[in-house]
N, C-alpha and C positions, 0 to 999 in steps of 0.2 A: 310243394313250394309255392308261395304266393308272390307274383311279380308286381312290383309297385314302381310307378314313375313319380318322382318328386319334381314338380315344376315351380321353381321359386327363384327369383332374381337376387334375393338377399342371402348371402352365405350364412349369416347368423341363424335365420329361420330354417334354412335347408339343413344345416348341421343339427339343429334341434329336432327336426322331424326324423332324421336318420337315427339320432340318439334314442328317441322315443320308440322307433320301430325295433331297435336293438333291445331295448329294455322289455318291450312287449314280447319279443321273441323268446327271451330268457324266461319270462314269467309263464308263458303259455305253451312253450315248446313248439312254436311255429317258425318255419324258416322263410325268410323274405329274401327276394332278389330285387335290388333297387337300382334304378338309373336316375341320374340327375340332369335336369334341363334348366337352363338359366333364364329362359324366356318362352312365352307361349308359341312363338313361331318355330322354335327349335323342335318341339314335339309335333305341332300341328301340320307343318309343311312336310310333305312326303311321309305322313304318318303310316307306320307299318304294323301297328297293333302288337299283340303279344302280352298286353298288360291286363291284370285282374282289377287293379285299382290305380287311379290317378289322383294324387294329392296336388291340387292346382291352386296356386296363388292367383288372385284376381287382378291386382294392380301391378302390371309389369310394363316396362318402357316401350317395347316394340310391338308386342301383341298381347293385349290383356287376356286374362284367363277365360272370360266369357266368350270372346271371339274364338279363342283356341278350342274351347269345348264345343262350340257350334261346328267348327270344321271337323273335329274328331267325330262328332255324332253323325255327320254325313256319311262317314265311312264305317264307323263301328258303333252300332246301337247298343251293344251289350256291355261294354266296359263300364265299371263303376267309377264315378267322379265325385270327389269330395273337395269342396272349395275351402281354401285357407284365406281368411279376409279379416280386415279390421273394421269393416262396415257391414252391419247386420241387414241393411236395406238390400244388399245384393242377394240375400237368401231367397227372396221372392223370384228374382230373375233366374235363379238356379233351377227352378221348376221347368223353365222353358227348354233346358237342355237335359232334363231328367237327372239332375244331380241327386246323389244319394243323401248328402248332408253337407253341412258347412261347420268349420271350426273358427272361432274368433281369436284373433291375435290380441295380446300375447297368448300363445297356446299353452294351456295347462295340461299336464300329463293325464290327469283323471278324466277330463272331458274328452281328450283325444283317444284314450284307450277305450272309453265307453262307446264312442262312435266307430272305432276300428272293430270292436266286437260285433257291432251291428253289420258292418260291411262284410266281415268274414262269414257271418251267418247267411248273408245273401249268396256269397260265393259257394258255400257248402251245400246250398239247396240243390245244386246240380253237380253231383259227384262224378258224373260220367266223364269219360275221357273226351276231351274236345280238341279240335285242331282249328287253326286259323288259316283261311285261304286269302292271300293278298291278291285280289283281282285288280283290274285296271282302275275302276272307279269306286270300289267298295271293298270292305273287309267282311268276310263271311265266317261266322263261327259255326262249326258243325260238330255235333256229337258223333262219336264213332258209330253209334247205332243207326244213324241216319244214312250212312254210306252203304250202298249196295255193293259196288265194286269200283275200282279205279282202272282206267284203261290208258295205256301208253300209245300216243300217236306222235312218233318222232320225238321232238323236244317238248311236246305238250302232253300234259296229263288231263284226262277227262274224268271228273268225279261224277259218277252216276249216283244220285241220292234221292231221298224221298221228296225233296223240294225241286228237283230238276237236275240239269247238268251244269257243271262249272268247269271252265277250261282255264288253265294257267301253265306257264312255263315252269316246269319243275322236273327233277329226276325221279324216276320210280323208286330208286334206292332211298331217297329222302322221305317219301311217303311211307315206304315199308318200315323204315326206322321209327317214324313218328307213331305208327300204329302197331308196333311190335308186340305190345302186351294187350291188344284189344281184339284178338281172335281173327286176324287177317292172315291169308296165305296165298302165295302165288300159284295159280293153277297152270299158268304158262308164263312165258317171258313178258307178255303184254298185258296180263290181267292180275290185279291184286284183289282178292275176293274176301268179302266179309262172310265168314262161315255161318254167322247167325242167319243170313238171308239165303242160304243154299236150300232150295226147295226140293231138288231131286238131282240124282246123278245117274246117267245111263248112256251107253254107247260112246264113252269117252268125252261126254259133255256134262257140264253142270248148269242147272237152271238157277239164275240169280236175278232177282228183281224183274222177272219176266223175260230175261234174255238168256239165250243158250251160249255158253262160253266153252271153248275147247280146253280140255285138260291134256297137256302134253304127255306123251308116253313116258318121258324121263321123270316127270313129276307125279305121275298117277298114283303110285304106291304111297308116297309121302303125303300127298293131298288127302287120300282116303284115311290115312292114319290120323292126320291132323283133324279132319272132319269128325271122325269117330270119337277122338279124345275130347273135342269141343262139346259135342252133344252129350257125352257121358258126364261131363262136368257142369253142364248147364241144364 
């Protein structure tokens, strides 16, 4: 499923973009989940991420699309942004916020679908499972393979990754559900381990990312079975 944000103050154009996405979905067999925002400030203020593509109108009454894109880029460098505009001179400014492309109003389906194909090609280049961490001042996109293990510290989770540690308030159950199909297993109540990064197991401990983590007695058999199954299938 591809998650798309439509940021457009005019209902006519917003409805048209939704219609084009529906048409494209039927033609290509791709599922879209869409959210509508009526102005740039609605998406940029308290931006939470989670989108693969943002279709952004540039001229809006409260916060223009370029300003909204700049604010989003401060937190999320990975999301694709495609501008919807009636002024081609804005295309040059789009490079300042690493915009993927722009579509000129009135929007023609052929031009839109061609550019959407290009956007989807970019998204498909990284087919790995990714998760989004909403930190205080930024949004971090992680592939599942980058995560060594996740540690629970009270109401805080610590993501131990190849890029370093990230801390956020989240329940372990939420992380476990998000990574359910990515080869992760709880070795005890406080650790969710990426089986890919288990280097060794001995004396009731597993070594992951250079750290020794306790395997609880209650989970030991299930953990070893999950680890054996993971390595036999990979």
